[in-house]
C-alpha positions in Angstrom: 13.9 -10.5 -38.1 11.1 -9.0 -35.9 7.5 -8.7 -36.1 6.7 -5.8 -38.6 4.3 -2.9 -38.4 2.4 -3.9 -41.5 2.0 -7.2 -40.1 0.1 -5.7 -37.0 -1.6 -3.3 -39.4 -3.3 -6.1 -41.0 -4.6 -7.7 -37.7 -5.8 -4.3 -36.4 -6.4 -2.0 -39.1 -7.8 0.6 -36.9 -4.6 1.1 -34.8 -2.3 3.9 -35.4 1.0 2.1 -35.1 2.9 5.5 -34.6 0.9 6.2 -31.4 0.6 2.6 -30.1 3.4 -0.1 -29.4 2.0 -3.6 -29.6 5.2 -5.6 -29.1 5.6 -4.7 -25.1 2.2 -6.3 -24.7 3.4 -9.9 -25.9 6.7 -9.3 -24.2 4.9 -8.9 -20.8 2.6 -12.0 -21.2 2.9 -14.9 -18.8 2.9 -17.4 -21.8 5.7 -18.0 -24.2 4.7 -16.5 -27.6 5.8 -17.4 -31.0 4.6 -15.6 -34.2 5.5 -17.3 -37.5 4.9 -16.3 -40.9 2.8 -18.5 -43.7 6.2 -20.7 -43.9 6.2 -21.4 -40.5 9.5 -19.2 -39.9 9.8 -17.4 -36.5 9.1 -13.7 -36.8 8.8 -13.1 -33.3 9.5 -14.7 -29.7 9.0 -13.1 -26.2 11.4 -13.4 -23.6 9.3 -16.0 -21.7 9.5 -18.5 -24.6 13.1 -18.1 -25.1 13.3 -18.9 -21.3 11.5 -22.0 -21.9 13.8 -23.2 -24.7 16.7 -22.1 -23.1 17.9 -20.1 -25.9 18.4 -16.2 -26.7 15.3 -15.2 -28.6 17.4 -13.6 -31.4 18.9 -17.2 -32.1 15.3 -18.3 -32.8 14.2 -15.4 -35.1 14.2 -16.6 -38.9 14.4 -20.1 -38.1 11.6 -22.5 -39.2 9.7 -24.0 -36.3 10.8 -27.6 -37.5 14.6 -27.0 -37.5 14.4 -25.5 -33.9 12.3 -28.3 -32.2 13.3 -31.0 -34.7 9.9 -32.6 -35.4 8.4 -33.4 -39.0 6.1 -31.1 -40.9 3.1 -33.4 -40.4 3.8 -33.4 -36.6 4.5 -29.8 -35.9 1.2 -28.0 -34.6 2.1 -24.8 -36.0 2.4 -26.0 -39.5 -0.9 -28.3 -39.4 -2.4 -24.7 -38.3 -1.0 -23.2 -41.2 -2.1 -26.0 -43.4 -5.7 -26.5 -42.3 -6.3 -22.5 -41.3 -7.8 -23.8 -38.1 -6.7 -22.8 -34.7 -5.4 -25.7 -32.3 -6.7 -25.3 -28.8 -5.5 -26.9 -25.3 -3.1 -29.0 -27.2 -0.8 -31.0 -24.2 2.5 -32.0 -25.4 6.1 -32.2 -24.8 9.2 -31.4 -26.6 13.2 -31.6 -26.0 14.9 -28.1 -26.5 18.4 -27.7 -28.2 20.0 -27.8 -24.9 18.4 -31.2 -24.2 15.9 -29.9 -21.7 12.3 -31.7 -21.9 9.4 -29.2 -21.7 5.9 -30.4 -20.8 3.5 -27.7 -22.4 0.1 -26.8 -23.3 -0.1 -25.0 -26.9 -2.8 -22.7 -28.2 -2.2 -21.9 -31.8 -4.3 -19.5 -33.9 -4.1 -18.5 -37.7 -3.5 -14.9 -38.8 -5.4 -13.8 -41.7 -5.7 -10.8 -44.0 -9.0 -11.2 -45.4 -9.1 -14.8 -46.6 -5.2 -15.3 -47.2 -3.5 -16.9 -44.0 -0.2 -14.9 -43.6 1.0 -16.4 -40.2 0.2 -17.9 -36.8 0.6 -16.7 -33.2 1.4 -19.5 -30.6 0.8 -19.3 -26.9 2.8 -21.8 -24.9 2.3 -22.6 -21.2 4.9 -24.5 -19.2 3.5 -27.0 -17.0 6.2 -26.2 -14.3 5.4 -22.7 -14.4 1.6 -23.2 -14.0 2.1 -25.6 -11.2 4.2 -22.7 -9.4 1.6 -19.9 -10.3 -1.1 -22.3 -9.3 0.3 -23.0 -5.7 1.2 -19.1 -5.4 -2.3 -18.0 -6.3 -3.9 -19.8 -3.7 -1.8 -18.4 -1.0 -4.3 -16.5 1.5 -2.4 -13.2 1.1 -2.5 -13.4 -2.6 -6.0 -13.7 -3.0 -7.9 -10.3 -3.6 -11.4 -9.1 -3.5 -11.7 -7.6 -7.2 -15.1 -5.8 -6.3 -13.2 -3.7 -3.9 -14.6 -2.9 -0.3 -18.0 -4.7 -0.1 -20.2 -5.1 3.0 -18.9 -8.9 3.5 -15.3 -7.7 3.1 -15.8 -5.0 5.7 -17.4 -7.4 8.2 -14.5 -10.1 7.7 -11.7 -7.7 8.5 -10.6 -7.6 12.1 -12.1 -11.0 13.0 -10.2 -12.5 15.9 -7.7 -15.2 15.0 -6.4 -18.1 17.0 -3.3 -16.9 17.6 -4.2 -13.7 19.5 -4.4 -11.3 16.4 -7.1 -9.7 14.4 -5.3 -8.1 11.5 -3.1 -9.1 8.3 -1.6 -7.2 5.9 -4.4 -7.5 3.3 -6.5 -5.7 5.8 -4.4 -2.6 5.7 -6.0 0.3 3.8 -4.1 2.9 2.1 -2.3 3.9 -1.5 -0.2 7.1 -0.3 3.4 6.4 -1.4 5.0 6.9 2.0 2.4 4.5 3.7 3.0 1.9 1.1 6.8 2.1 1.7 6.0 1.6 5.5 4.1 -1.5 4.8 6.5 -2.8 2.3 9.4 -2.4 5.0 7.1 -4.2 7.6 6.5 -7.1 5.2 10.1 -7.5 4.9 10.7 -7.2 8.4 8.5 -10.0 9.0 10.9 -12.5 7.5 13.7 -11.7 9.8 14.3 -12.3 13.6 15.7 -8.9 14.3 13.6 -6.6 16.5 11.3 -4.0 14.8 10.4 -0.5 16.4 7.4 1.3 15.2 7.2 5.0 15.3 4.0 6.9 15.0 1.4 9.1 16.6 -1.6 7.7 18.6 -4.2 6.1 16.2 -1.9 5.6 13.1 -2.2 1.7 13.3 0.9 0.5 15.0 -0.9 -2.5 16.7 -2.5 -3.2 13.3 1.3 -3.0 11.5 2.5 -5.1 14.3 -0.2 -7.9 14.4 0.4 -8.2 10.5 4.1 -8.5 10.9 3.4 -11.6 13.3 1.0 -13.1 10.7 3.5 -12.8 7.5 6.1 -14.4 9.8 7.0 -18.0 10.2 5.7 -17.7 13.8 2.1 -17.1 12.7 0.9 -20.5 14.5 2.5 -19.2 17.8 1.1 -16.9 20.1 1.0 -12.9 19.8 1.2 -11.0 22.9 0.7 -7.2 23.3 1.1 -4.9 26.4 0.8 -1.0 26.8 3.8 -0.6 29.1 2.0 3.1 30.0 -1.2 1.5 31.1 0.5 -0.7 33.8 1.7 0.6 37.3 5.7 0.2 37.2 5.8 -1.9 40.6 3.3 -4.5 38.6 5.1 -4.2 35.2 8.1 -6.4 35.8 6.0 -9.1 37.4 3.7 -9.2 34.3 6.5 -9.3 31.8 8.9 -11.7 33.4 6.6 -13.6 36.0 6.9 -14.4 39.4 8.4 -17.0 41.7 6.9 -18.4 44.9 7.9 -16.3 48.0 9.4 -13.3 46.1 7.1 -11.0 47.9 3.9 -11.6 50.1 1.2 -13.3 48.2 3.7 -14.3 45.2 3.0 -17.5 43.5 4.8 -19.2 40.5 3.4 -17.5 37.4 4.4 -17.2 33.6 5.1 -13.8 32.4 4.2 -12.4 28.8 7.9 -13.4 28.1 7.1 -16.9 28.4 3.4 -16.8 27.2 5.0 -15.4 24.0 7.6 -18.0 23.7 8.0 -19.1 20.2 5.6 -16.3 19.0 5.9 -12.4 19.0 5.6 -9.6 21.8 4.7 -6.1 21.3 5.7 -3.8 23.8 3.6 -0.5 23.1 5.1 2.9 24.3 8.3 1.4 25.4 9.5 5.0 26.4 7.2 4.8 29.2 8.9 1.9 30.8 11.0 2.8 33.8 14.8 3.1 33.0 15.7 0.1 35.5 13.1 -2.2 33.7 14.6 -1.0 30.4 18.1 -2.5 31.9 16.3 -5.6 32.4 14.7 -6.0 28.9 18.3 -5.2 27.4 19.8 -8.0 29.3 17.2 -10.5 27.7 18.0 -9.0 24.3 21.5 -9.7 24.9 21.1 -13.2 26.6 17.9 -14.5 25.2 17.1 -15.4 28.8 14.7 -14.0 31.6 14.7 -14.8 35.3 11.1 -14.6 37.1 11.0 -12.0 39.8 12.4 -13.6 42.8 14.0 -16.4 41.1 17.8 -17.3 40.3 16.9 -19.7 37.5 17.0 -18.4 34.0 14.5 -19.5 31.3 15.5 -19.4 27.7 13.1 -17.5 25.3 12.8 -17.5 21.8 10.5 -14.7 20.4 10.5 -11.8 18.1 10.2 -8.4 20.1 8.2 -5.5 18.1 8.2 -2.2 20.0 6.4 1.0 19.3 7.1 4.8 20.6 4.4 7.6 20.0 7.3 10.3 20.6 10.4 10.8 18.6 13.0 8.1 19.9 16.0 10.8 19.8 14.0 13.1 21.9 13.0 10.3 24.2 16.6 9.5 24.7 17.4 13.3 25.0 14.7 13.8 27.8 16.1 10.3 29.8 12.9 8.4 29.2 14.5 5.7 26.6 17.9 4.5 27.0 20.1 4.9 24.0 21.5 1.4 24.2 18.1 -0.1 24.5 16.9 2.0 21.4 19.8 0.6 19.2 18.7 -3.1 20.0 15.3 -2.4 19.6 15.4 -0.5 16.3 17.4 -2.8 14.1 14.4 -2.1 12.0 12.8 1.2 12.4 9.6 2.0 10.8 7.8 5.3 10.8 4.1 5.3 10.2 2.8 8.4 8.6 0.1 10.5 10.4 -3.3 10.8 8.4 -2.6 14.3 7.8 0.3 13.2 5.6 -1.7 10.7 3.7 -5.0 12.5 3.0 -5.0 11.1 -0.3 -6.1 7.7 1.6 -9.3 9.5 2.7 -11.5 8.4 -0.4 -10.5 4.5 0.7 -10.8 4.8 4.4 -14.3 6.8 4.5 -16.3 4.2 2.5 -14.8 1.4 4.4 -15.6 3.0 7.9 -19.1 3.8 6.5 -19.7 0.0 5.8 -18.1 -1.2 8.7 -20.1 1.2 11.1 -23.4 1.1 9.1 -23.3 -2.8 9.5 -23.1 -2.6 13.3 -25.7 0.3 13.6 -27.9 -1.5 10.8 -27.9 1.8 8.6 -26.9 2.3 5.1 -24.9 5.3 4.3 -23.6 5.5 1.0 -21.1 8.5 1.1 -20.1 11.7 2.5 -21.3 15.2 1.2 -18.8 17.3 -0.8 -18.8 19.6 2.2 -17.9 17.0 4.7 -15.2 15.8 2.2 -13.7 19.3 2.0 -13.6 19.5 6.0 -12.0 16.1 6.4 -9.3 17.2 3.7 -8.5 20.5 5.8 -8.7 18.9 9.2 -5.3 17.9 10.8 -6.7 14.8 12.4 -4.7 14.9 15.7 -6.1 11.5 16.7 -5.4 10.3 12.9 -7.3 7.1 11.5 -8.7 6.0 14.9 -10.2 9.6 15.2 -11.5 9.5 11.7 -13.3 6.0 12.3 -14.7 7.6 15.8 -15.9 10.8 14.0 -17.8 8.5 11.3 -19.2 6.3 14.0 -20.5 9.4 15.8 -22.0 10.9 12.6 -23.8 7.6 11.7 -25.7 7.8 15.0 -27.2 11.0 13.7 -28.0 10.2 10.3 -31.7 9.4 10.1 -33.3 9.0 6.3 -30.4 10.7 4.5 -28.0 8.5 2.6 -25.3 10.9 2.9 -23.3 12.0 5.9 -23.6 15.9 6.3 -21.8 18.5 8.2 -24.9 18.6 10.5 -24.2 15.1 11.5 -20.4 15.5 12.6 -19.4 15.9 16.1 -19.5 19.6 17.5 -15.7 20.1 17.4 -15.5 19.3 13.7 -18.5 21.5 13.0 -17.0 24.4 14.7 -13.4 24.0 12.8 -15.5 23.9 9.4 -17.2 27.3 10.4 -14.1 28.7 11.6 -12.4 28.0 8.2 -15.1 29.4 6.3 -15.0 32.5 8.3 -11.6 32.9 7.8 -11.8 32.4 4.0 -14.4 35.1 4.0 -12.4 37.6 5.9 -9.2 37.1 3.8 -11.0 37.5 0.5 -12.2 41.1 1.7 -10.1 44.3 0.4 -7.1 44.8 2.2 -8.4 47.9 3.9 -11.1 45.7 5.4 -8.9 43.1 6.5 -8.1 42.8 10.7 -5.6 40.5 11.8 -7.7 37.8 13.7 -4.6 36.7 15.7 -5.5 33.1 15.0 -2.1 31.0 14.3 -2.1 29.1 11.0 -5.3 31.2 9.5 -4.9 31.6 5.8 -7.1 32.7 2.8 -8.6 29.9 0.3 -8.5 32.4 -2.3 -5.7 33.3 -4.9 -4.7 36.1 -2.4 -2.8 33.9 -0.3 -0.2 33.9 -3.0 0.9 37.4 -2.2 3.8 38.4 0.3 2.7 38.8 4.0 1.5 42.1 4.7 3.7 44.4 6.5 3.9 44.2 10.2 2.3 40.5 10.1 5.6 38.8 10.0 6.2 35.6 7.9 3.7 33.1 6.7 2.5 30.5 9.0 3.7 27.1 8.6 0.2 26.0 7.1 0.5 28.9 4.6 3.8 28.2 3.5 3.0 24.6 3.1 -0.1 25.4 1.0 2.1 28.0 -1.0 4.5 25.2 -1.8 1.9 22.8 -2.6 0.3 25.2 -5.3 3.5 25.9 -7.0 4.4 22.4 -7.3 0.9 21.6 -8.7 1.2 24.5 -11.4 4.5 23.2 -12.2 3.3 19.7 -13.1 0.6 21.0 -15.2 3.1 23.2 -17.1 5.2 20.1 -17.7 2.4 17.9 -18.6 0.3 20.7 -20.6 -2.6 20.5 -18.4 -3.3 16.5 -18.3 -4.0 15.8 -14.6 -3.3 12.1 -14.9 0.2 12.7 -15.9 0.6 15.5 -13.5 -0.4 13.2 -10.9 2.1 10.7 -11.8 4.8 13.5 -11.3 3.4 14.6 -7.9 3.2 10.9 -6.8 -0.6 11.2 -6.0 -3.8 10.0 -7.4 -5.7 11.8 -10.1 -8.7 12.1 -7.7 -6.7 14.0 -5.2 -5.1 16.2 -7.6 -8.5 17.2 -9.3 -9.7 17.9 -5.6 -6.7 20.3 -4.8 -6.8 21.8 -8.4 -10.5 22.9 -7.3 -9.6 23.8 -3.7 -6.8 26.1 -4.9 -9.0 27.7 -7.7 -6.2 26.7 -10.3 -7.5 26.9 -13.8 -6.5 24.0 -15.7 -7.8 25.2 -19.0 -5.0 28.1 -19.2 -2.3 25.1 -19.4 -4.5 23.5 -22.0 -4.5 26.8 -24.1 -0.8 26.9 -23.8 -0.4 23.7 -25.4 -2.8 24.9 -28.3 -0.7 28.3 -28.6 2.5 26.0 -28.8 0.8 23.7 -31.6 -0.1 26.6 -33.5 
């Protein structure tokens, strides 16, 4: 027997039960829940309570609570609640289940009334063992969240140096786009493994941030994290820096630890590994096979235990093809391969990144800039961001230096190259909106119109659409298709497209899509 709709209707008279399902809420509770009628018979039990009692939920329905838990009517707190009509809160007790399991629990029982008539009870049961587990889990540092979002204090705390040579952890990472979250989830899972990890991303995408977070989420987080940019060190010095030197190996050489020894027990990041010479890559390959190193000029082998994280800013298959990366080394280092998407592929994260950098930079420059103007936001969403998140941070910092009394960053505050980009885009949009007889080919690659005219086929003699035009046309088609399926509801359409409702609304305005047309289609259908 299940909890019936008319019972819930008595509890919540304003609810339309045809439009609202109450039971899934009870099923998802962390507490065990039992609902009884006025005779103490079980009308509903959720899966958590069935787990506590070691019995299938269907075996509990319809039975009286005294039969299930083998207690007298005078002892049962549920029947006491029915008899007195008063709630019982925070009752600590223990009982034995039908399978012999002892449950230590806290009970909170509330009477259910229709007017003045009591027609049942609802009981919330917390298992002590589960409470203890959740208490331990919730106070782990990585599970504690600032519910007030990005505040000044949180912005200042991000990136503070830690004792193990790092500054970042996974909770410092900002982003909600699907591909970026998949990347972060893969990084979290790889942290629990000893396998090498290779990060592939353009300059400024956050490879170092991800690498440090992997170390801090691993069992090695108390040991040292060491990073080196292989492209920044001359090749004649890099071997000694990595593997160390032995006295007498060359003129002036002394016994000195290399980065492999300094990172022993921890994590070593080899940034831009494709810049390392092929000969040194062979020596690195030997370490990956043997887990031993030799200092330059020494015959003694040293056992090393560390996790290797490498990164490349070029497609590794292209690097293998041009001979800058050994194929066998790639297969060893890329046991776990993680691609970090560039900022132009995760523009929906701009509303999260911009406030954070405004707060961070504002605290350093002692300025309070609350937001950017709508024109700046439009520009940011159109700009290709070749320098990715790092460029965004520097652009905001540069703009903040020019903000005087304004509490918003305007286009006049931005660096010159972005202002010129914005003016070019506006001019192209105006030119494309002119009649066809007045249009002239500007010759700029990637130019396109921001008006609905860009949906037309390319004009004769102008060839195929540019990549940017094609991508835009496809994006608008998908948005319109989602609006058709959802009868013009942005939130539902955003779920289909896998983006935030805010980003979808922005794109609807950007592409001049009339959402009311899809709402009117719904009205016509209803008629």
